[in-house]
C-alpha positions as CSV (number, residue, x, y, z in Angstrom):
1,M,-28.9,77.3,4.8
2,S,-32.4,78.1,3.6
3,E,-33.1,74.8,1.9
4,V,-33.6,71.3,3.3
5,R,-33.2,68.4,0.9
6,F,-34.6,64.9,1.3
7,P,-34.2,62.2,-1.5
8,Q,-37.0,59.7,-1.1
9,L,-37.6,61.4,2.3
10,Y,-35.2,59.0,4.0
11,A,-31.6,60.4,3.4
12,L,-29.8,63.6,2.8
13,F,-29.8,64.7,-0.8
14,V,-26.3,64.1,-2.2
15,G,-24.9,64.7,-5.7
16,L,-27.9,64.4,-7.9
17,H,-28.2,68.1,-8.7
18,A,-25.7,71.0,-8.4
19,V,-28.2,73.9,-8.2
20,P,-31.6,74.3,-6.4
21,I,-33.3,75.4,-9.7
22,G,-32.8,74.1,-13.2
23,T,-31.9,71.1,-15.3
24,N,-28.8,69.0,-15.3
25,F,-27.7,67.4,-18.5
26,M,-24.9,65.2,-19.9
27,K,-23.2,65.3,-23.2
28,V,-23.8,62.3,-25.5
29,E,-22.8,61.5,-29.1
30,D,-25.4,60.8,-31.7
31,S,-24.3,59.9,-35.2
32,G,-21.0,61.7,-34.6
33,E,-22.8,64.8,-33.3
34,E,-22.5,66.0,-29.6
35,K,-25.8,66.6,-28.0
36,R,-27.1,67.5,-24.5
37,L,-29.4,65.0,-22.7
38,A,-31.4,66.0,-19.6
39,I,-30.7,63.7,-16.6
40,S,-32.4,65.6,-13.8
41,V,-34.8,68.5,-13.2
42,V,-35.9,70.5,-10.2
43,S,-39.6,71.5,-10.2
44,S,-39.2,74.8,-8.4
45,G,-39.8,78.6,-9.0
46,K,-40.9,79.6,-12.5
47,N,-40.4,76.0,-13.7
48,A,-42.7,74.5,-11.0
49,D,-45.7,72.3,-11.6
50,E,-48.8,74.0,-10.2
51,A,-51.1,70.9,-10.1
52,Q,-48.8,69.0,-7.8
53,D,-50.0,65.6,-9.0
54,P,-47.8,62.9,-7.2
55,D,-47.7,60.8,-10.4
56,S,-46.9,63.4,-13.1
57,L,-46.0,67.0,-13.6
58,I,-46.0,69.7,-16.2
59,Y,-42.6,71.3,-16.4
60,T,-42.1,74.8,-17.9
61,G,-39.1,75.4,-20.1
62,F,-36.4,78.1,-19.6
63,G,-36.6,81.7,-20.7
64,G,-39.8,83.5,-21.8
65,Q,-39.9,86.2,-19.2
66,E,-39.1,89.0,-21.8
67,S,-39.1,87.1,-25.1
68,D,-40.1,83.8,-26.6
69,Q,-38.4,80.8,-25.2
70,K,-35.8,79.2,-27.5
71,L,-35.2,75.6,-28.2
72,D,-31.6,75.6,-27.0
73,R,-29.5,74.6,-24.0
74,M,-31.7,73.2,-21.2
75,N,-34.9,73.1,-23.3
76,L,-33.1,71.2,-26.0
77,S,-31.7,68.7,-23.5
78,L,-35.3,68.0,-22.4
79,E,-36.4,67.5,-26.0
80,E,-33.6,65.1,-26.5
81,A,-34.6,63.1,-23.4
82,L,-38.1,62.9,-24.9
83,K,-36.8,61.6,-28.3
84,K,-34.5,59.0,-26.7
85,K,-37.2,58.0,-24.1
86,S,-34.5,58.2,-21.4
87,V,-35.4,58.6,-17.7
88,V,-35.0,61.8,-15.8
89,R,-34.5,62.2,-12.0
90,V,-37.0,64.7,-10.6
91,I,-36.6,66.8,-7.5
92,R,-39.8,68.5,-6.2
93,A,-39.7,71.7,-4.2
94,V,-42.3,72.5,-1.5
95,E,-42.5,75.5,0.8
96,D,-40.7,75.2,4.2
97,E,-43.6,75.9,6.6
98,K,-41.2,76.7,9.4
99,R,-39.4,79.4,7.3
100,S,-40.9,82.4,5.5
101,Q,-38.2,82.0,2.9
102,G,-36.7,78.7,1.7
103,N,-37.9,75.4,0.4
104,V,-37.7,71.7,1.2
105,Y,-36.4,69.6,-1.7
106,I,-37.6,66.1,-2.2
107,Y,-36.1,63.6,-4.6
108,D,-39.1,61.9,-6.2
109,G,-37.4,59.2,-8.3
110,L,-37.4,58.5,-12.0
111,Y,-39.7,60.1,-14.5
112,S,-40.1,59.8,-18.3
113,I,-40.8,62.8,-20.5
114,T,-43.9,61.8,-22.5
115,E,-45.0,65.0,-24.3
116,M,-43.8,68.4,-25.3
117,W,-45.7,71.4,-26.6
118,E,-45.8,75.2,-27.0
119,E,-48.2,77.7,-25.5
120,K,-48.4,81.4,-24.6
121,S,-47.4,82.5,-21.2
122,S,-49.3,85.1,-19.1
123,S,-46.8,87.7,-20.5
124,G,-47.7,86.7,-24.1
125,F,-44.5,85.0,-25.0
126,K,-44.0,81.4,-26.3
127,V,-43.0,78.9,-23.7
128,F,-42.3,75.1,-23.9
129,K,-44.2,72.7,-21.7
130,F,-43.0,69.1,-20.9
131,R,-45.1,66.4,-19.4
132,L,-43.2,64.0,-17.1
133,V,-44.8,60.8,-15.8
134,R,-43.4,59.0,-12.7
135,Q,-42.3,55.4,-13.4
136,A,-44.1,52.6,-11.7
137,D,-43.0,50.5,-8.8
138,Q,-41.1,53.2,-6.9
139,K,-41.5,54.0,-3.2
140,P,-43.7,57.1,-2.8
141,A,-41.9,60.3,-1.9
142,F,-43.7,63.4,-3.0
143,G,-46.9,61.4,-2.9
144,L,-46.2,60.5,0.8
145,W,-45.5,64.2,1.5
146,K,-49.0,65.1,0.1
147,S,-50.6,62.4,2.1
148,I,-49.0,63.7,5.3
149,E,-50.3,67.2,4.5
150,Q,-53.8,65.8,4.3
151,W,-53.4,63.9,7.6
152,K,-52.2,67.1,9.4
153,K,-55.2,69.0,8.0
154,E,-57.5,66.1,9.0
155,L,-58.8,66.0,5.4
156,V,-58.5,62.2,5.4
157,T,-58.2,59.7,8.2
158,R,-54.6,58.6,9.1
159,P,-54.2,54.9,8.4
160,G,-53.8,53.0,11.7
161,L,-54.9,55.9,13.8
162,V,-55.7,54.7,17.4
163,L,-56.0,58.0,19.2
164,E,-56.0,61.5,17.9
165,D,-54.2,63.1,20.8
166,L,-52.2,61.0,23.3
167,S,-51.6,64.1,25.4
168,N,-55.3,64.7,25.8
169,G,-54.8,68.5,25.2
170,A,-51.8,68.9,27.4
171,E,-49.6,69.8,24.4
172,N,-50.2,72.8,22.1
173,L,-50.2,70.3,19.1
174,K,-51.9,67.0,19.0
175,V,-49.8,63.9,19.5
176,S,-51.4,61.1,17.4
177,L,-51.1,57.4,18.3
178,V,-50.8,55.1,15.3
179,N,-50.5,51.3,15.0
180,E,-50.2,49.8,11.5
181,V,-48.4,46.7,12.8
182,D,-50.8,44.7,15.0
183,D,-54.0,45.1,17.2
184,E,-52.4,46.7,20.3
185,K,-54.4,49.7,21.3
186,G,-51.7,51.7,23.0
187,P,-48.8,51.8,25.4
188,S,-49.1,51.1,29.2
189,S,-50.9,53.7,31.1
190,F,-49.0,56.8,32.3
191,S,-49.8,60.5,33.2
192,Y,-48.9,62.9,30.5
193,I,-47.0,65.9,31.6
194,T,-45.2,68.5,29.5
195,S,-42.2,69.4,31.6
196,L,-39.7,67.9,34.0
197,K,-40.4,68.0,37.8
198,H,-37.2,69.8,38.3
199,T,-34.2,69.9,40.5
200,V,-32.3,73.0,41.8
201,I,-28.7,73.7,40.8
202,D,-26.0,76.1,41.9
203,V,-25.5,79.1,39.6
204,P,-22.1,80.8,39.1
205,P,-21.9,84.0,41.2
206,M,-21.9,86.2,38.1
207,V,-25.5,85.2,37.4
208,D,-28.3,87.5,38.7
209,L,-31.8,87.9,37.6
210,C,-32.3,89.6,34.3
211,T,-33.0,93.3,34.5
212,C,-33.5,94.0,30.8
213,R,-36.5,96.2,29.7
214,P,-39.5,94.4,28.3
215,K,-39.1,93.1,24.7
216,S,-35.4,94.0,24.8
217,C,-34.2,90.8,26.5
218,C,-31.1,89.3,24.8
219,S,-30.8,92.2,22.4
220,R,-27.8,93.9,24.2
221,D,-24.3,92.8,25.0
222,D,-24.7,93.6,28.7
223,C,-27.8,91.4,28.9
224,L,-27.3,88.9,31.8
225,C,-29.0,86.2,29.8
226,V,-26.4,86.6,27.0
227,Q,-23.5,86.6,29.6
228,R,-24.6,83.3,31.1
229,N,-23.9,81.7,27.7
230,G,-20.5,83.2,27.4
231,G,-21.7,86.3,25.6
232,E,-23.4,84.4,22.8
233,L,-27.0,83.3,22.2
234,P,-27.2,79.5,21.8
235,Y,-30.1,79.7,19.3
236,V,-30.3,81.5,16.0
237,D,-33.7,81.6,14.2
238,R,-35.0,79.0,16.7
239,V,-32.1,76.6,15.8
240,L,-29.4,75.4,18.3
241,V,-26.0,76.7,17.0
242,T,-23.7,75.9,20.0
243,R,-23.5,73.0,22.5
244,R,-22.3,73.5,26.1
245,S,-22.2,71.5,29.3
246,M,-25.1,73.8,30.2
247,I,-27.2,76.3,28.3
248,Y,-28.9,79.1,30.2
249,E,-32.3,80.2,29.0
250,C,-34.4,83.2,29.9
251,G,-36.7,82.3,32.8
252,D,-39.9,83.3,34.7
253,S,-38.4,86.6,36.0
254,C,-37.2,87.8,32.6
255,P,-39.4,90.4,30.9
256,C,-39.5,88.6,27.6
257,S,-42.4,86.6,26.1
258,N,-42.4,83.0,24.8
259,D,-41.2,84.4,21.5
260,C,-37.9,85.3,23.1
261,K,-35.0,83.9,21.0
262,N,-33.4,82.5,24.1
263,K,-36.3,80.3,25.1
264,M,-37.1,76.7,24.1
265,I,-38.2,75.0,27.3
266,G,-41.9,75.7,28.1
267,T,-42.8,77.1,24.7
268,G,-44.6,74.0,23.4
269,L,-44.1,71.5,20.6
270,K,-42.8,72.9,17.3
271,F,-43.6,69.8,15.2
272,S,-46.6,67.5,14.8
273,L,-45.3,64.3,16.5
274,E,-46.8,60.8,16.5
275,V,-46.2,57.8,18.7
276,F,-46.3,54.7,16.5
277,K,-45.9,51.0,16.9
278,T,-42.6,49.8,15.4
279,M,-42.0,46.4,13.9
280,D,-39.7,45.1,16.6
281,R,-39.0,47.7,19.3
282,G,-42.4,48.4,20.8
283,W,-43.6,52.0,20.5
284,G,-41.5,54.7,18.9
285,L,-41.6,58.4,18.1
286,R,-41.6,60.3,14.8
287,S,-42.6,63.6,13.2
288,L,-45.1,64.4,10.5
289,N,-43.0,67.5,9.7
290,P,-39.4,67.7,8.3
291,I,-37.1,68.7,11.1
292,R,-34.1,71.0,10.5
293,A,-30.8,70.2,12.1
294,G,-30.5,71.9,15.4
295,S,-34.2,72.3,15.9
296,F,-35.8,71.8,19.3
297,I,-38.0,68.7,19.3
298,C,-39.2,68.4,23.0
299,E,-37.8,68.2,26.5
300,F,-37.5,64.9,28.4
301,A,-40.3,65.1,31.0
302,G,-40.7,62.9,34.0
303,D,-39.8,62.6,37.7
304,I,-36.4,63.1,39.2
305,I,-35.5,59.8,41.1
306,Q,-32.6,58.6,43.2
307,Q,-29.9,56.1,42.2
308,G,-31.2,52.6,42.9
309,D,-34.9,53.4,42.3
310,E,-34.5,52.6,38.6
311,V,-33.9,48.9,38.7
312,T,-37.4,47.9,37.4
313,D,-37.9,51.1,35.3
314,D,-37.9,50.8,31.5
315,Y,-38.2,54.6,31.0
316,I,-35.0,56.1,32.4
317,F,-32.9,59.0,31.3
318,D,-29.5,59.0,32.9
319,S,-27.2,61.9,32.4
320,S,-24.2,60.0,33.7
321,R,-24.3,57.4,30.9
322,V,-21.4,57.6,28.4
323,S,-22.6,58.2,24.9
324,K,-20.6,57.9,21.7
325,S,-19.2,61.3,20.7
326,F,-20.4,62.8,17.4
327,Q,-20.2,65.8,15.2
328,W,-23.7,67.3,14.9
329,N,-25.2,69.2,11.9
330,Y,-22.4,67.8,9.7
331,E,-22.6,65.3,6.9
332,P,-19.1,64.6,5.5
333,E,-20.6,63.0,2.4
334,L,-22.1,66.4,1.3
335,V,-18.6,68.0,1.1
336,G,-16.9,64.9,-0.4
337,E,-15.2,63.8,2.8
338,D,-14.7,60.3,4.1
339,A,-17.3,59.6,6.8
340,S,-15.0,57.2,8.6
341,K,-12.5,60.1,9.1
342,K,-14.8,62.7,10.5
343,V,-13.8,64.3,13.8
344,S,-16.2,63.7,16.7
345,E,-17.3,66.4,19.1
346,V,-17.0,65.8,22.8
347,I,-19.1,67.9,25.2
348,S,-18.7,67.7,29.0
349,R,-21.8,66.5,30.9
350,P,-23.4,68.4,33.8
351,A,-21.4,68.4,37.0
352,I,-24.5,67.0,38.9
353,P,-25.7,63.8,37.3
354,F,-29.4,63.0,37.7
355,L,-31.9,60.4,36.7
356,I,-35.3,61.0,35.2
357,S,-38.1,58.4,35.2
358,A,-40.9,58.7,32.7
359,K,-42.5,55.4,33.7
360,K,-45.4,57.0,35.7
361,S,-45.3,60.5,34.3
362,G,-43.8,61.7,31.1
363,N,-44.3,63.1,27.6
364,V,-43.4,62.0,24.0
365,A,-39.7,61.8,24.8
366,R,-40.4,58.5,26.8
367,F,-41.1,56.8,23.5
368,M,-37.7,57.6,21.8
369,N,-35.8,54.4,21.2
370,H,-32.0,53.9,21.3
371,S,-29.7,54.0,18.3
372,C,-26.0,53.8,17.9
373,S,-26.5,56.2,15.0
374,P,-29.0,58.6,16.4
375,N,-30.7,61.6,14.8
376,V,-31.5,63.3,18.2
377,M,-29.1,64.6,20.9
378,W,-29.9,65.8,24.4
379,Q,-28.7,69.1,25.8
380,P,-28.8,70.2,29.5
381,I,-30.7,73.5,29.9
382,S,-31.0,75.7,33.0
383,R,-33.7,78.3,33.5
384,E,-34.9,80.3,36.5
385,E,-38.4,79.3,37.7
386,K,-40.0,81.1,40.6
387,G,-36.7,82.3,41.9
388,V,-34.7,79.1,41.7
389,W,-32.6,77.6,38.9
390,C,-33.8,74.4,37.4
391,I,-32.3,71.8,35.0
392,H,-34.2,70.6,32.0
393,I,-33.1,68.2,29.2
394,G,-33.8,69.5,25.7
395,C,-33.9,67.1,22.7
396,F,-32.5,68.6,19.5
397,A,-32.1,67.2,15.9
398,I,-28.5,66.2,15.1
399,K,-29.2,66.4,11.4
400,H,-32.1,67.2,9.0
401,I,-34.8,64.6,9.7
402,P,-37.4,63.8,7.1
403,P,-41.1,63.1,8.0
404,L,-42.0,59.7,9.4
405,M,-38.4,58.8,10.2
406,E,-38.1,57.4,13.7
407,L,-36.6,59.8,16.3
408,T,-33.8,58.1,18.3
409,Y,-31.0,59.1,20.6
410,D,-28.0,57.3,22.1
411,Y,-29.0,56.0,25.6
412,G,-25.3,55.7,26.5
413,A,-23.3,52.8,28.0
414,F,-25.7,50.2,29.4
415,T,-25.1,49.6,33.1
416,G,-27.7,47.0,33.8
417,Y,-30.8,49.2,34.2
418,G,-33.0,51.4,32.3
419,K,-35.0,50.9,29.1
420,R,-33.7,47.9,27.1
421,K,-32.2,49.1,23.9
422,T,-31.7,47.6,20.5
423,V,-28.2,48.3,19.1
424,Y,-28.0,48.6,15.3
């Protein structure tokens, strides 16, 4: 899927528009005559507004590439909405910065068509133009998106910014610290590290070090890195497409670079993340970028500890905890199915359970709070490092996640220790 859709930036886009480009209309009767009335438009492609004003847009009518536009069909439905002063739902398209092809679609709420006129296009043909103005008292959507773009480019100061980079340069992307709730200046002190201080595991006898030629790793069926994962790559276009009790990535001895399609651990952050003060759950984690379902967010960094050492630790990851099963990268509402009847996915956990403490040393993952309806899942990953095989915990998006939505995962069954969680 090349498009990601976010209505109001806070939920998946469902049912407002049947196609990514165009106008939807409904048939209405007017004095016994059947007419078409525009009810939604997508500002995208040749119809897109170039000014990108968050409060209004200039929408180009349909046709006019090889001849004058005609006042019929979709153009006529827009004129009818102008005459009747009816509201129109607007979806704005922006480029997906993580994909060379494809857009992110944002539902921007209700607009009114206030003006219509004709002008000549660059090709010399007549085109219709429609001015749409956003109705007042709606939560910002596209406007928020534009603000986020300015924050990331540091064109304006982020409201509530406490610290520009919590990682102090350890990460490849800055991790901002933001508090718009109270006067607290930051979380308790800890050492920022980017990877887990790992443990060694046993590897099946079939696994040897990769002997592929440079830049050809994972490109052949006989590649050992592919064989470790059952003959299939776990990632396609940097997105997780299969879950296993263990995923094997290319390691230090492989001839490939960090651009290898079988590497996530150790390749740095892919999204601009920020640690923020929540209203009622301490500090949390969110992204300034939209995150596609299956995307790698970060690994859970920290120290491996022994059972019993976690009693007073509020920053524990425990692979033995039992989490609710789920079906990832699947929204039943999008295909007209009953969400209560969806089939959950059960994945076996690593044979060797282990505990990670991020209390003294950790990364952004230590700030992810619990949710019974999480948008992040964890996946055990093994890679060879300096001749030994090491487990890491990768955090991946369960579904498309819009900017500024808190990133959460299911801590699992609470057994009396570990970070106190809020169930909701």
